[in-house]
C-alpha positions in Angstrom: -2.0 45.1 10.9 -2.5 42.3 8.3 -2.4 39.0 10.0 -2.9 35.9 7.9 -4.8 33.0 9.5 -3.3 29.6 8.9 -5.6 27.4 6.8 -6.5 24.1 8.3 -5.3 21.4 5.8 -8.4 19.3 6.7 -10.7 22.0 5.2 -10.9 20.3 1.9 -13.4 22.5 0.3 -11.9 25.8 1.6 -15.1 27.1 3.3 -13.3 27.8 6.6 -15.1 25.0 8.4 -13.8 21.5 9.0 -16.7 19.0 8.9 -16.7 15.5 10.3 -16.7 14.2 6.7 -13.7 16.3 5.8 -11.9 15.0 8.9 -12.6 11.5 7.7 -11.5 12.2 4.1 -8.3 13.9 5.3 -7.5 11.0 7.6 -8.1 8.4 4.9 -5.8 10.4 2.5 -3.1 10.6 5.2 -3.4 6.9 6.0 -3.2 6.0 2.3 -0.1 8.0 1.9 1.5 6.4 4.9 0.5 2.9 3.7 2.1 3.5 0.4 5.3 4.8 2.1 5.4 1.7 4.3 4.7 -0.7 1.4 7.6 0.9 -0.5 9.9 0.4 2.5 8.8 -3.2 2.9 9.4 -3.9 -0.8 12.9 -2.4 -0.5 13.6 -4.5 2.6 12.4 -7.6 0.8 14.7 -6.8 -2.1 17.6 -6.4 0.3 16.9 -9.7 2.0 16.5 -11.5 -1.3 19.8 -10.1 -2.5 21.5 -11.4 0.7 19.9 -14.8 0.6 21.9 -17.9 -0.4 21.3 -19.5 -3.8 19.4 -22.4 -2.2 17.1 -19.9 -0.5 16.6 -18.1 -3.7 15.7 -21.3 -5.5 13.2 -22.2 -2.7 11.6 -18.7 -3.0 11.4 -19.1 -6.8 9.9 -22.5 -6.5 7.3 -21.2 -4.0 6.4 -18.4 -6.4 5.9 -21.0 -9.2 3.7 -23.2 -6.9 1.6 -20.2 -5.9 1.1 -19.3 -9.6 0.2 -22.9 -10.4 -2.4 -22.9 -7.7 -3.8 -19.6 -8.9 -4.1 -21.0 -12.4 -5.8 -24.2 -11.2 -8.3 -22.1 -9.2 -9.1 -19.9 -12.2 -9.7 -23.1 -14.3 -12.1 -24.4 -11.6 -13.9 -21.1 -11.4 -14.4 -21.0 -15.2 -15.8 -24.6 -15.1 -18.4 -23.7 -12.5 
């Protein structure tokens, strides 16, 4: 009878043992993948909302983006002066 034992995906080095460190690494990898997935969904949702927004709303969003960039540039200039 040849029975194959299922490999634990948390056993990252394939030694047949799952250490605490491997559990942490595996959990971080899974969390990172989920975060990327959710960020993608959020980005798509934002695109959909922007597409449905009125022209005045779009103008306000664009103006806000410009103001944020302006503030970032001012901050960089102050940092380089210091």
